[in-house]
C-alpha positions as CSV (number, residue, x, y, z in Angstrom):
1,M,211.1,80.1,-84.1
2,T,213.8,77.4,-83.4
3,R,216.1,79.0,-86.0
4,L,216.1,82.4,-84.3
5,S,219.3,83.4,-82.6
6,H,219.3,86.9,-81.2
7,K,220.2,88.4,-77.8
8,N,216.7,90.0,-77.5
9,I,214.7,86.9,-78.6
10,I,213.9,84.1,-76.1
11,Q,215.2,80.8,-77.4
12,L,212.5,78.3,-78.1
13,N,213.4,74.9,-76.6
14,E,210.5,72.7,-77.5
15,I,207.0,72.7,-79.0
16,I,204.4,70.4,-77.5
17,D,201.2,69.9,-79.5
18,D,198.4,68.4,-77.4
19,P,195.6,67.4,-79.7
20,S,193.4,66.3,-76.9
21,S,193.2,69.8,-75.5
22,K,193.6,71.5,-78.9
23,K,196.6,73.5,-77.4
24,V,200.1,74.1,-78.4
25,Y,202.7,74.7,-75.7
26,L,206.0,76.6,-76.3
27,V,208.8,75.7,-73.9
28,M,211.2,78.6,-73.5
29,R,213.7,79.9,-71.0
30,L,212.2,81.5,-67.9
31,C,212.4,85.3,-67.9
32,E,212.2,86.2,-64.2
33,G,211.3,89.8,-64.8
34,G,207.9,88.8,-66.2
35,S,206.3,90.7,-69.0
36,L,206.4,94.4,-69.6
37,A,202.7,94.5,-69.0
38,Q,203.2,93.0,-65.5
39,V,205.9,95.5,-64.7
40,L,203.7,98.5,-65.8
41,E,200.8,97.1,-63.8
42,A,202.9,96.7,-60.7
43,R,204.3,100.2,-60.9
44,G,201.0,101.8,-61.5
45,S,202.8,104.5,-63.6
46,G,205.0,104.7,-66.6
47,L,208.7,104.0,-66.8
48,D,211.5,106.5,-66.8
49,E,212.8,107.7,-70.1
50,A,216.1,105.8,-69.9
51,K,214.3,102.5,-69.2
52,V,211.9,103.1,-72.1
53,K,214.8,103.8,-74.5
54,H,216.6,100.6,-73.3
55,Y,213.5,98.4,-73.9
56,F,212.7,100.1,-77.2
57,R,216.2,99.6,-78.6
58,G,216.1,95.9,-77.7
59,L,212.6,95.5,-79.2
60,V,213.6,97.3,-82.5
61,S,216.8,95.3,-82.7
62,A,214.8,92.0,-82.4
63,I,212.1,93.1,-84.9
64,H,214.8,94.1,-87.4
65,Y,216.5,90.7,-87.0
66,C,213.2,88.9,-87.6
67,L,212.2,90.9,-90.6
68,K,215.4,91.6,-92.4
69,V,217.5,88.6,-91.5
70,Q,215.0,85.8,-91.0
71,Q,212.1,87.2,-93.0
72,I,209.6,86.5,-90.2
73,S,206.9,88.8,-88.9
74,H,205.9,88.6,-85.2
75,R,202.3,90.0,-85.7
76,D,201.5,90.1,-82.0
77,I,203.8,92.7,-80.4
78,K,202.3,94.0,-77.2
79,P,203.4,94.6,-73.6
80,E,202.1,91.1,-72.6
81,N,204.5,89.5,-75.1
82,I,207.6,91.5,-74.2
83,M,209.4,89.4,-71.6
84,L,212.0,90.9,-69.3
85,D,215.0,89.4,-67.5
86,D,218.1,90.8,-65.9
């Protein structure tokens, strides 16, 4: 993840492996918009078509970069993992 450099992928700053808790922490830039899941839950309804297209284009661009340029597969794409900022 540290080698990824794309406008639609959050830069990974640090990885903290805590063997005592058997957890790994990823330190990344804060996305103040929260996740797409949080936005959808707060709205209680869907998004307008223009916003959906905007998010979809960004997502597809990031996935294409990962797969074709870096040969990496995300394997866990879901609204909870799509982070939003301004």
